[in-house]
C-alpha positions in Angstrom: 15.3 41.4 -17.0 16.2 40.5 -13.4 13.8 40.6 -10.5 14.5 42.7 -7.4 12.8 40.0 -5.2 15.3 37.9 -3.3 13.9 34.4 -2.9 15.0 32.6 0.3 15.6 29.0 -0.9 16.2 27.7 2.6 12.6 28.6 3.7 10.4 25.5 4.0 6.7 25.8 3.5 4.4 24.9 6.5 3.1 21.9 4.7 6.4 19.9 4.9 8.6 18.4 7.6 12.2 17.3 7.5 12.3 13.6 6.6 15.2 12.1 8.7 13.3 11.9 12.0 10.3 10.3 10.3 12.4 8.0 8.2 14.1 6.7 11.4 10.7 6.3 13.1 9.2 4.5 10.1 12.2 2.1 9.9 11.9 1.5 13.6 8.2 0.6 13.3 8.9 -1.8 10.4 11.9 -3.4 12.2 10.3 -3.8 15.7 6.9 -4.9 14.5 8.2 -7.4 11.9 5.5 -6.3 9.5 6.1 -5.4 5.9 6.4 -1.7 5.2 3.2 -1.6 3.1 1.1 -2.9 6.1 2.7 -0.4 8.5 1.9 2.4 6.0 -1.7 1.1 5.8 -2.0 1.0 9.6 -0.6 4.5 9.9 -2.8 5.9 7.1 0.2 6.9 4.9 0.1 6.4 1.2 2.4 3.6 -0.1 4.1 6.1 -2.4 5.0 8.4 0.4 6.2 5.6 2.6 8.3 4.1 -0.2 9.9 7.4 -1.0 10.6 8.0 2.7 12.2 4.6 3.3 13.9 4.0 0.0 14.4 7.5 -1.5 13.6 8.8 -4.9 15.9 8.5 -7.9 18.5 6.9 -5.7 18.6 9.7 -3.2 16.9 10.1 0.1 14.0 12.5 0.2 14.6 15.6 2.3 11.0 16.5 3.1 7.8 14.7 3.9 4.3 16.0 3.8 3.1 17.2 7.2 0.0 15.0 7.1 2.2 11.9 6.5 4.5 13.1 9.3 1.6 13.4 11.7 0.2 10.1 10.8 3.6 8.4 11.3 4.0 10.0 14.7 0.5 9.1 15.8 1.1 5.4 15.5 3.3 3.6 18.0 4.7 0.1 18.4 1.9 -0.8 20.8 -0.7 0.2 18.1 1.0 -2.2 15.7 1.0 -5.0 18.2 -2.7 -4.6 19.0 -3.7 -4.4 15.3 -4.3 -8.2 15.3 -6.9 -7.9 18.0 -8.6 -4.5 17.6 -11.7 -4.7 15.5 -13.1 -2.2 13.0 -16.1 -2.2 10.7 -15.6 -4.6 7.7 -17.5 -2.6 5.1 -14.5 -0.8 3.5 -12.4 -3.9 3.4 -15.2 -5.9 1.8 -15.6 -3.2 -0.8 -11.9 -3.4 -1.7 -12.0 -7.2 -2.0 -15.1 -6.9 -4.3 -13.3 -4.3 -6.4 -10.3 -6.6 -6.8 -12.6 -9.5 -7.8 -14.3 -7.2 -10.3 -11.0 -6.3 -11.8 -10.3 -10.0 -12.4 -8.2 -11.0 -9.4 -9.2 -14.5 -8.2 -8.9 -15.8 -4.6 -6.1 -18.0 -5.9 -4.1 -14.9 -7.0 -5.0 -13.0 -3.9 -4.0 -15.8 -1.5 -0.4 -14.9 -2.2 -0.9 -11.8 0.0 -4.0 -12.4 1.9 -5.0 -15.1 4.5 -8.0 -17.3 4.0 -9.9 -15.4 6.7 -9.3 -12.2 4.8 -10.6 -13.8 1.6 -13.7 -15.2 3.4 -14.9 -11.6 4.0 -16.5 -11.5 0.6 -18.4 -14.8 1.0 -19.5 -14.0 4.6 -21.8 -11.1 4.4 -22.7 -11.3 8.1 -19.2 -10.5 9.2 -19.6 -7.0 10.5 -16.1 -6.5 11.9 -12.5 -7.3 10.9 -9.3 -6.8 12.7 -7.2 -3.7 11.9 -4.4 -6.0 10.7 -6.7 -7.8 8.2 -8.0 -4.4 7.0 -4.5 -3.1 6.6 -3.4 -6.3 4.7 -6.4 -5.9 2.3 -5.7 -2.2 1.9 -2.0 -2.8 1.2 -2.8 -5.5 -1.3 -5.3 -3.3 -3.1 -2.9 -0.4 -3.2 -0.1 -2.6 -4.5 -2.2 -4.2 -7.2 -4.0 -1.1 -8.4 -1.2 1.4 -8.4 1.5 -0.5 -10.2 4.0 1.8 -12.0 3.5 2.4 -15.7 6.4 2.3 -18.2 7.3 5.4 -20.3 5.5 3.9 -23.2 2.2 3.9 -21.2 1.8 0.2 -20.7 1.7 -1.4 -17.2 4.7 -3.5 -16.4 2.6 -6.4 -15.0 -1.0 -7.0 -16.1 -3.6 -7.4 -13.3 -4.2 -11.0 -14.5 -1.9 -13.1 -16.7 -4.2 -13.6 -19.6 -4.7 -12.2 -23.1 -8.4 -11.4 -22.4 -9.4 -7.9 -21.4 -10.2 -7.1 -17.7 -13.9 -6.6 -18.4 -14.3 -10.2 -19.7 -15.1 -13.2 -17.4 -12.4 -15.1 -15.6 -10.0 -16.8 -18.1 -10.4 -20.5 -18.3 -7.6 -23.0 -17.8 -7.1 -23.3 -21.6 -6.2 -19.6 -22.1 -4.6 -18.7 -18.7 -0.9 -18.3 -18.5 1.3 -18.7 -15.4 0.7 -16.0 -12.9 3.3 -13.3 -12.9 4.5 -11.8 -9.6 3.6 -8.2 -8.8 6.2 -5.6 -9.2 6.4 -4.8 -5.4 6.0 -7.5 -2.8 4.3 -6.8 0.5 7.4 -8.2 2.2 9.9 -5.7 0.8 12.1 -4.9 3.7 13.1 -1.4 4.8 
């Protein structure tokens, strides 16, 4: 049975925007600022998945549409905003909570020092620090997103464990006798666009 309703396949819903303009702007932000794309995404308030699909495509093909909220967030941030991120201060509470969550999951300062600076890591040991720079907060957010949202294989197992150890995540930190060499995360913060 066929339907008498003709569906207009070229009509775009109001919650999407065409991606090429925003892809060009995102690439420009990454190129001019010299920051990794994950940090630019964190500063803009765009999810790493959306930013990755925008910059690198999906299944080998560029995406045609981007969510309207992501499009607005990308257009709201400018090159001057990225340049001032290292001096602008914001409350440190959320960044501290993300670091504590990473430590709770088994990530040590030694592991996290690969992506975070020593001043970023000192945030958990300095409870009197009330403010953090927007750049530090973005670095912490990008690291958290990268380590927590690693892709899962089709068989349901993560590609890279959170810590390179045979012990479960809920157990205490592995000792030197049962720890293996740290495996790099699947995506680096410094992936270029």
